[in-house]
Backbone as ProteinMPNN parsed JSONL, in Angstrom:
{"seq_chain_A": "MKPDLYLTVLDPATADFKESAQTYLDRADAVLLHAAENSTGPAWERVSLKPVVNRPTFAIRPPDYVTPEVVEFVRARLSSSPQ", "coords_chain_A": {"N_chain_A": [[-18.762, 6.964, -2.114], [-16.56, 5.566, -4.425], [-13.279, 5.095, -5.237], [-11.52, 4.873, -8.424], [-9.12, 3.68, -8.214], [-7.146, 2.592, -5.531], [-4.411, 3.033, -3.615], [-2.524, 1.969, -0.918], [-0.248, 3.205, 1.455], [2.215, 1.834, 3.384], [4.218, 1.844, 6.273], [6.238, -0.09, 7.959], [7.978, 0.6, 10.019], [6.878, 2.659, 11.388], [5.008, 3.148, 14.168], [2.462, 4.235, 14.487], [-0.608, 3.548, 13.248], [-3.141, 4.53, 11.479], [-6.582, 4.513, 12.386], [-8.498, 4.85, 10.391], [-7.078, 4.041, 8.141], [-6.764, 1.343, 8.681], [-9.432, 0.56, 8.646], [-10.167, 0.814, 5.939], [-8.41, -0.822, 4.617], [-8.955, -3.231, 3.349], [-9.946, -2.433, 0.93], [-7.911, -1.643, -0.675], [-6.165, -1.585, -3.729], [-3.565, -2.083, -4.206], [-0.406, -2.27, -2.451], [1.908, 0.038, -1.255], [4.911, -0.342, 0.025], [7.068, 0.728, 2.463], [10.388, 0.042, 2.258], [12.398, -1.262, 4.618], [15.674, -0.899, 5.894], [16.926, -2.206, 8.119], [14.921, -3.97, 9.351], [12.985, -5.246, 12.017], [10.581, -6.317, 11.97], [7.064, -5.4, 11.795], [6.123, -2.393, 13.487], [3.615, -2.053, 14.348], [0.755, -2.51, 16.431], [-1.821, -4.808, 17.068], [-2.753, -4.902, 14.388], [-3.985, -6.228, 11.492], [-2.824, -7.611, 8.517], [-4.116, -9.201, 6.797], [-6.224, -8.441, 4.991], [-4.842, -7.486, 2.738], [-3.093, -9.389, 1.873], [-2.926, -10.829, -0.549], [-2.655, -8.879, -2.422], [-1.115, -6.832, -4.975], [2.168, -5.793, -4.204], [4.451, -3.186, -3.764], [7.733, -2.287, -3.29], [9.009, 0.6, -1.816], [11.318, 3.308, -1.545], [12.467, 6.185, 0.048], [13.961, 8.844, -1.783], [12.346, 8.029, -3.848], [9.358, 7.458, -4.265], [7.521, 6.861, -6.163], [7.782, 4.428, -8.271], [8.891, 2.978, -11.422], [7.469, 0.574, -11.703], [5.208, 0.981, -10.124], [4.027, 3.09, -11.521], [3.427, 1.789, -13.942], [1.585, -0.135, -13.025], [-0.52, 1.524, -12.105], [-1.151, 2.855, -14.491], [-2.038, 0.665, -16.088], [-4.246, -0.243, -14.59], [-5.937, 2.033, -14.575], [-6.413, 2.362, -17.282], [-7.965, 0.202, -17.82], [-10.257, 0.588, -16.386], [-13.751, 1.384, -16.262], [-15.056, 4.213, -17.956]], "CA_chain_A": [[-17.899, 7.212, -3.242], [-15.544, 4.542, -4.569], [-12.263, 5.535, -6.206], [-11.157, 3.931, -9.474], [-7.897, 3.011, -7.791], [-6.752, 2.965, -4.171], [-3.113, 2.525, -3.186], [-2.242, 2.292, 0.47], [1.181, 3.297, 1.752], [2.469, 1.31, 4.722], [5.59, 1.931, 6.76], [6.313, -0.954, 9.14], [8.788, 1.198, 11.075], [6.076, 3.669, 12.07], [4.05, 2.463, 15.044], [1.135, 4.825, 14.341], [-1.393, 3.014, 12.134], [-4.414, 5.22, 11.643], [-7.774, 3.672, 12.4], [-9.146, 4.928, 9.075], [-6.289, 3.214, 7.227], [-7.116, -0.049, 8.996], [-10.817, 0.352, 8.235], [-10.285, 0.711, 4.486], [-7.311, -1.623, 4.095], [-9.477, -4.271, 2.452], [-10.312, -1.827, -0.353], [-6.696, -1.267, -1.407], [-5.847, -2.345, -4.934], [-2.147, -2.439, -4.098], [0.283, -1.75, -1.264], [3.241, 0.624, -1.409], [5.51, -0.713, 1.306], [8.389, 1.282, 2.738], [11.385, -1.012, 2.453], [13.279, -0.897, 5.73], [17.022, -1.463, 5.815], [17.156, -3.118, 9.244], [13.617, -4.167, 9.971], [12.806, -6.384, 12.925], [9.159, -6.612, 11.903], [6.222, -4.215, 11.928], [5.998, -1.747, 14.799], [2.194, -1.91, 14.633], [0.117, -3.407, 17.391], [-3.22, -5.132, 16.769], [-3.061, -4.6, 12.995], [-3.96, -7.406, 10.635], [-2.598, -7.328, 7.106], [-4.834, -10.213, 6.021], [-6.984, -7.898, 3.86], [-4.008, -7.154, 1.574], [-2.071, -10.421, 1.717], [-2.823, -11.241, -1.942], [-2.647, -7.696, -3.29], [0.221, -6.454, -5.452], [2.936, -4.993, -3.245], [5.59, -2.538, -4.383], [8.675, -1.717, -2.323], [9.392, 1.987, -2.103], [12.361, 3.886, -0.697], [12.602, 7.627, -0.189], [12.894, 9.766, -2.204], [11.642, 7.487, -5.016], [8.116, 6.837, -3.832], [6.811, 6.422, -7.353], [8.706, 3.649, -9.082], [8.331, 2.619, -12.73], [6.505, -0.51, -11.519], [3.972, 1.585, -9.618], [3.453, 3.846, -12.641], [2.846, 0.822, -14.878], [0.402, -0.699, -12.378], [-1.568, 2.544, -12.128], [-1.535, 3.054, -15.902], [-2.808, -0.495, -16.528], [-5.525, -0.263, -13.876], [-6.795, 3.132, -15.01], [-6.816, 2.177, -18.683], [-8.967, -0.867, -17.887], [-11.454, 0.928, -15.619], [-14.81, 2.014, -17.078], [-15.057, 5.69, -17.939]], "C_chain_A": [[-16.817, 6.136, -3.25], [-14.532, 5.004, -5.612], [-12.015, 4.461, -7.264], [-9.946, 3.106, -9.061], [-7.519, 3.511, -6.4], [-5.451, 2.25, -3.838], [-2.924, 2.919, -1.732], [-0.736, 2.271, 0.677], [1.386, 2.86, 3.193], [3.946, 1.413, 5.052], [5.682, 1.114, 8.044], [7.112, -0.366, 10.296], [8.029, 2.252, 11.878], [4.972, 2.985, 12.866], [2.619, 2.968, 14.861], [0.464, 4.284, 13.076], [-2.793, 3.582, 12.311], [-5.594, 4.256, 11.555], [-8.471, 3.687, 11.038], [-8.39, 4.091, 8.043], [-6.604, 1.737, 7.441], [-8.52, -0.376, 8.49], [-10.929, 0.088, 6.737], [-9.184, -0.126, 3.837], [-7.797, -2.669, 3.101], [-9.876, -3.732, 1.078], [-9.096, -1.47, -1.208], [-6.488, -2.189, -2.604], [-4.399, -2.829, -4.908], [-1.571, -1.769, -2.86], [1.634, -1.194, -1.684], [3.889, 0.476, -0.043], [6.896, -0.11, 1.436], [9.337, 0.132, 3.022], [12.369, -0.547, 3.518], [14.613, -1.611, 5.59], [17.235, -2.534, 6.886], [15.864, -3.353, 10.002], [13.615, -5.401, 10.871], [11.342, -6.806, 12.932], [8.364, -5.351, 12.102], [6.144, -3.705, 13.368], [4.532, -1.619, 15.212], [1.731, -2.926, 15.664], [-1.338, -3.594, 16.977], [-3.642, -4.732, 15.36], [-2.927, -5.877, 12.183], [-3.775, -6.98, 9.187], [-3.275, -8.369, 6.217], [-5.616, -9.627, 4.847], [-6.148, -7.622, 2.603], [-2.963, -8.225, 1.265], [-1.882, -10.844, 0.26], [-2.826, -10.078, -2.929], [-1.233, -7.442, -3.799], [0.893, -5.546, -4.436], [4.184, -4.47, -3.936], [6.466, -1.927, -3.296], [9.037, -0.311, -2.765], [10.449, 2.422, -1.102], [12.432, 5.383, -0.988], [13.91, 7.912, -0.915], [12.081, 9.239, -3.387], [10.392, 6.725, -4.606], [7.323, 6.283, -5.009], [7.813, 5.744, -8.281], [8.085, 3.375, -10.456], [7.289, 1.499, -12.629], [5.156, 0.016, -11.014], [3.269, 2.342, -10.744], [2.77, 2.889, -13.616], [1.585, 0.192, -14.303], [-0.767, 0.28, -12.456], [-2.067, 2.75, -13.559], [-2.421, 1.887, -16.374], [-4.19, -0.528, -15.871], [-6.473, 0.829, -14.371], [-7.242, 2.974, -16.458], [-7.867, 1.087, -18.818], [-10.24, -0.543, -17.117], [-12.472, 1.63, -16.518], [-14.8, 3.529, -16.911], [-16.385, 6.24, -17.479]], "O_chain_A": [[-16.229, 5.829, -2.213], [-14.902, 5.274, -6.754], [-12.268, 3.28, -7.027], [-9.773, 1.972, -9.508], [-7.569, 4.711, -6.129], [-5.396, 1.021, -3.787], [-3.14, 4.073, -1.361], [-0.038, 1.415, 0.134], [0.809, 3.437, 4.114], [4.809, 1.112, 4.228], [5.251, 1.572, 9.103], [6.941, -0.79, 11.44], [8.494, 2.684, 12.933], [4.105, 2.322, 12.296], [1.667, 2.213, 15.059], [0.927, 4.541, 11.965], [-3.537, 3.157, 13.195], [-5.598, 3.317, 10.76], [-8.973, 2.659, 10.584], [-9.008, 3.495, 7.161], [-6.699, 0.973, 6.48], [-8.76, -1.464, 7.968], [-11.705, -0.77, 6.315], [-9.055, -0.127, 2.613], [-7.116, -2.955, 2.116], [-10.119, -4.514, 0.158], [-9.25, -1.039, -2.351], [-6.619, -3.408, -2.5], [-4.057, -3.847, -5.508], [-2.153, -0.84, -2.299], [2.406, -1.857, -2.376], [3.461, 1.099, 0.928], [7.787, -0.389, 0.635], [9.103, -0.661, 3.934], [13.081, 0.441, 3.335], [14.67, -2.782, 5.214], [17.677, -3.642, 6.581], [15.739, -2.972, 11.166], [14.166, -6.448, 10.529], [10.914, -7.566, 13.801], [8.908, -4.333, 12.531], [6.105, -4.48, 14.324], [4.237, -1.131, 16.303], [2.247, -4.04, 15.752], [-2.004, -2.638, 16.582], [-4.765, -4.271, 15.157], [-1.879, -6.524, 12.189], [-4.479, -6.1, 8.692], [-3.029, -8.409, 5.012], [-5.672, -10.256, 3.791], [-6.705, -7.534, 1.508], [-2.047, -7.987, 0.477], [-0.766, -11.189, -0.128], [-2.983, -10.279, -4.134], [-0.26, -7.795, -3.133], [0.266, -4.645, -3.879], [4.891, -5.219, -4.612], [5.991, -1.14, -2.478], [9.331, -0.065, -3.935], [10.47, 1.964, 0.04], [12.455, 5.792, -2.149], [14.9, 7.232, -0.645], [11.204, 9.946, -3.882], [10.376, 5.495, -4.602], [6.546, 5.341, -4.855], [8.584, 6.402, -8.979], [6.876, 3.527, -10.627], [6.327, 1.484, -13.396], [4.099, -0.455, -11.434], [2.052, 2.242, -10.898], [1.656, 3.154, -14.066], [0.608, 0.003, -15.029], [-1.876, -0.1, -12.831], [-3.273, 2.81, -13.797], [-3.455, 2.119, -17.001], [-5.187, -0.812, -16.534], [-7.664, 0.585, -14.563], [-8.336, 3.409, -16.818], [-8.588, 1.043, -19.815], [-11.205, -1.305, -17.177], [-12.101, 2.378, -17.423], [-14.557, 4.039, -15.818], [-16.558, 7.456, -17.407]]}, "name": "protein", "num_of_chains": 1, "seq": "MKPDLYLTVLDPATADFKESAQTYLDRADAVLLHAAENSTGPAWERVSLKPVVNRPTFAIRPPDYVTPEVVEFVRARLSSSPQ"}
């Protein structure tokens, strides 16, 4: 099964990076990236972000996980996908 749209949510401050998330990272249409205030870099070990380096990335901050930019991206992608 292949979804019409797949957004992955990444939090560089959280060391736990699920194996399933890593496995399907290359299928993400866009990345929702937790914007850290005082980030010193990702806490992940042995995780490559190469599969999403050229994907649209949207900064998110709690509690506003769904920004107007994300809504517009989703709306545009879903309106262009075959029914």
